[in-house]
LOFIKOL-125698 format. One record per residue (C-alpha): residue number from 1; residue in one letter; x, y, z. Coordinates in steps of 0.1 Angstrom, whole numbers. Layout:
residues N
+------+------+-------+-------+-------+
! resi ! resn !     u !     v !     w !
+------+------+-------+-------+-------+
!  NUM !    A !     X !     Y !     Z !
...
+------+------+-------+-------+-------+
***
This chain:
residues 56
+------+------+-------+-------+-------+
! resi ! resn !     u !     v !     w !
+------+------+-------+-------+-------+
!    1 !    X !   581 ! -1777 !  1219 !
!    2 !    X !   572 ! -1745 !  1201 !
!    3 !    X !   536 ! -1747 !  1214 !
!    4 !    X !   548 ! -1747 !  1250 !
!    5 !    X !   572 ! -1719 !  1242 !
!    6 !    X !   543 ! -1698 !  1229 !
!    7 !    X !   521 ! -1706 !  1259 !
!    8 !    X !   548 ! -1696 !  1284 !
!    9 !    X !   556 ! -1665 !  1264 !
!   10 !    X !   520 ! -1655 !  1264 !
!   11 !    X !   517 ! -1661 !  1301 !
!   12 !    X !   546 ! -1639 !  1307 !
!   13 !    X !   537 ! -1611 !  1283 !
!   14 !    X !   502 ! -1605 !  1296 !
!   15 !    X !   513 ! -1595 !  1332 !
!   16 !    X !   542 ! -1575 !  1318 !
!   17 !    X !   518 ! -1555 !  1296 !
!   18 !    X !   501 ! -1543 !  1328 !
!   19 !    X !   532 ! -1539 !  1350 !
!   20 !    X !   556 ! -1520 !  1327 !
!   21 !    X !   537 ! -1487 !  1325 !
!   22 !    X !   539 ! -1484 !  1363 !
!   23 !    X !   577 ! -1484 !  1360 !
!   24 !    X !   578 ! -1459 !  1332 !
!   25 !    X !   585 ! -1484 !  1305 !
!   26 !    X !   566 ! -1485 !  1272 !
!   27 !    X !   542 ! -1515 !  1273 !
!   28 !    X !   554 ! -1527 !  1239 !
!   29 !    X !   587 ! -1538 !  1256 !
!   30 !    X !   567 ! -1568 !  1268 !
!   31 !    X !   574 ! -1584 !  1235 !
!   32 !    X !   609 ! -1589 !  1247 !
!   33 !    X !   595 ! -1616 !  1269 !
!   34 !    X !   596 ! -1639 !  1239 !
!   35 !    X !   633 ! -1645 !  1247 !
!   36 !    X !   644 ! -1655 !  1282 !
!   37 !    X !   671 ! -1628 !  1283 !
!   38 !    X !   644 ! -1602 !  1277 !
!   39 !    X !   624 ! -1614 !  1307 !
!   40 !    X !   654 ! -1612 !  1329 !
!   41 !    X !   664 ! -1578 !  1316 !
!   42 !    X !   630 ! -1563 !  1322 !
!   43 !    X !   628 ! -1578 !  1357 !
!   44 !    X !   662 ! -1563 !  1366 !
!   45 !    X !   652 ! -1529 !  1353 !
!   46 !    X !   619 ! -1530 !  1372 !
!   47 !    X !   637 ! -1541 !  1404 !
!   48 !    X !   661 ! -1512 !  1401 !
!   49 !    X !   633 ! -1487 !  1395 !
!   50 !    X !   614 ! -1502 !  1424 !
!   51 !    X !   644 ! -1495 !  1447 !
!   52 !    X !   646 ! -1459 !  1435 !
!   53 !    X !   609 ! -1454 !  1441 !
!   54 !    X !   612 ! -1468 !  1477 !
!   55 !    X !   640 ! -1444 !  1485 !
!   56 !    X !   617 ! -1414 !  1479 !
+------+------+-------+-------+-------+
***
């Protein structure tokens, strides 16, 4: 089970490393993707920032 957890975490962290700087977030926050709550939190924050960018 832990092997699959690492694979899924790595598959989530790599795209986040590239996306987070566009939203003004330090890329090292991608490590939060190791826990599911971290992924959801980052996605929520990115969605809120995207809405603010669209309003401009």
